[in-house]
N, C-alpha and C positions, 0 to 999 in steps of 0.2 A: 377686574377690568377697570381702567381709568374712567372717570365720569365724563359724559359728553352732553352736549346740549347747546342752546343759544349762547354764543360768546365763549364756549369751551371747546377745546380740541383734545383729542386723545394724545397721550405722550407715551411712547414705547419705553420699555426698560432700557433699551440700548441707548436711546437719546438722553435719558436721565444720567446714565453712567458716563456719558462723554461730556457732560456739562463741566466747564472749568471750575475748579475749586480754588477759593481764595487761600493763599498761603498764610499760615498763622503769623501774626505780627510778633516780633520778639518783645518780651515783656520788659518794661522799664526796670533798670537796675541802678540803685543809688549807693555810692561808695563815699563814706566820710573819711577824711584824712586828718589825723590828729598828731601833734608832736611839736618839735622844736624847729630849729633852722633846717635840719635835714628833712624833717617832715614837710616844711614849706617847699623844699626842692622836689621831694617825691610827689607832692600834689601837682606842681607844675609839669613834671615829667609825665605823670599819669594822665593829666588833662590833655597833653599833646598826643599821647598814644591812642586815646579813645575819641579824638575830636571828630572823626568821621563816623562815629556810631551814636546817632541821636538818642538811642534808647538807654545809653549809659550816662548817668549824671555823676560828676565828681564834685564834692563839696569840701571846701577848705575850712578846717577848724584849727590848723596848726598855727603856732605863734613863735616868731623868732625871739631870741633872748629869754626863753622860758625853759623850765625843766621840772622834773618831779621833786628834786631836792629843795629848790627855792620856792616855797609857797608864798613868800612875800611879794614876789614879782607877778606870779599868776598861780593860783591854787588849783592845779589840775585835778586832784582827787575830789575837790569840792565842785569844780566846774563840770566834770563829766556827768554828775548826777542830773544836771539840767540838760547838757548836750545830748545825752542818750535818749531824751524824749523826742528829739527831732526825727523825722522820717528817714530811715536808712535801712539798707539790706546788709551792709557790711561796714565794719569800722577797721580802718588800717592805721595802726599805731607805730610811730617812729620816734623814739625817745632816747635820751642818754647823752647827747653831745655836750650838754651843759651841767651834768650831774656829778662831777668829781669835786664836790664841795660839801660844806657842813650843812646838816639839817638842824633847824632851830624850831623847837616846839615848847610852848609854855615857859619861855625864859631859859630853857636849857639848850645846850649845844651838843650835838652828836657829830663827832668828827668822822670824815670820810674813811670808810673801810673798818672802823671799829665795829665790834659785834652789835652794839646798840644801834649804830648807824644802819647796818645792814638789815636789822630787824625792822626798823622804821621804814626803810626804803622798800623792802619786800611788801610790807603792808600797803604802802601807797600804790605800788605796781598792781598788786592783787585787787585793790579797790577799783582802780581804773578799768581793769579787765572785766570785773564782775558788774560794773555799772552797765555794761553792754550785754554780756552773756546772760545776766539775770533777766533781761528784757527780750531774750530770744534773738538778739542780733549776733551775726557771725563776726568774730573778732580775729584779726590777723596781726601779729606783732612782727614787724620787719626788723631784723637785727641791725645793729650798728655794723658798718663795713670795716674791713681791715684798714688801718691807717699807716702812715709812714712811721717808722720805728720810734722816732723821737716825738711823736704826736699821740700820746695816750694809748698806744697799742695794747699794752697789758691791761690797762684800766678798762678799756672798752671791751676786751675779751671777758673780763670779770663781770661787767654789767650784763653782757649777753647771756652769761650763765644764769644770772638772776631772772632776766626776762624770759628765758626759755622755761625755767622751772616754774615760775609763777604763772606764765601764760598757759602752759599745758595743765597745771594743777587746777586752773579755773575755767577750763573749757574753751580756750583759745588755741589757734594754730600759730606756731612759731615758724617764721621763714628765715633760714640762716643764709645771710648774704655775704658772710665773711670771705669764704673761699672763692666766690665769684669774681672778686676783685684782687685776687692774689695770682702770682705767676706759678710756673710749674714747680717751683721750690717752696711754695707756700708763703712767699714774701710779698710785700706790698708792690703793686704795679700801678703806675699812673695811666697805662694804656689799656685799651680793650679793642677787640676786633669788631667793628661796626660796618655792616654791609661789605664785608670782605676786606676792609682797610683797617690798619692799626691806627687807632684814634686816641688822642689824649682826652681822658674823661674825668680826671681828678683836678680839683682846684690847687692852686699853688700852696695852700696851707696844709696839704697832706691829709685833710679830713673831709672837706666838702667836695662837690662835683661840679663839672661844667654842665651847661644845659643838656648836652648830648649824654653826659654821664648820668644825669638824673633820670633820663628816659630809660637807660639800662637798669638803673637801680629800681625804679618803679616797675619796670617790666618783669622783674623777678616776682613781685607781688601779684601783678596782673595775671601772669601765667598760672600761678597757684589758685587765684580766685576763679579764673575761668575753668580750670580743671575740676575744682571742688563744687562750684555752684552753677555750672552749665549756662553761662550767658555769653 
C-alpha cells in the first residue's frame, strides 16, 4: 500500500500507469567528412540534408586541391592520425578526384598505375581507413561517381576498385555510388530525378556536381549510415 500521512496522498496503480512518459531524446550523432573537392561538395550536401535535425552534427575536414597521391600539398595519411582524435561517431571519406598523378617519396618518383605506385597508394588508403577504425570509429568510403567518358572514367573506376578492397580489408564500409549516376545503359548521365522532376545534377566539367547533385550524392551515404547506425 502506498504511504499516507501529512502532506502525502495515496496514488493508485492506475494513476501511475497513466502518467505521461517523456519521449527519449535522440542521441547526438557526429559525422566527419574528409576528402578533396568532391568531399567538400558532399559535406555541403550532407549539411543541407540534416539541417532540420539538431541532433546530427556534420564537421568538414575535406580540403579542395588535395589528394592521397600528393603529400606535398597536404599529407592526408599523416593528418588523419591527428584528425581521428576529434570526437566523431562516423567518418565519411571521399577521395580520388586529384589522384591520377605521380607519388613522390624520399626523392623517388612512382608513376601513376605502375605496380610500385599502386602499392604505395594502397598503403596510404589503408592507413587513412585504419586511423579511424583502430579507434573504434565507423568508416564509410563513398566511391567516386561515374564521369563523362572523356573525363577520367576508366581511371576513376580503377581507383574505386582500390578503395573498395582496402576499405573492406580494414573494417570500413564501401558505398558504391557509380551506377546511381548512370543511365539505364550504364552510361554517364548529367540528370537525375529529384522530387519527380528530371534535374541537371552534374557540373559542366563532367566530374563534379551542382548543389542539388551534391545532396543526391551525399544522400547515398546518409541512407547507408542511417540504416547501419540507427540515427
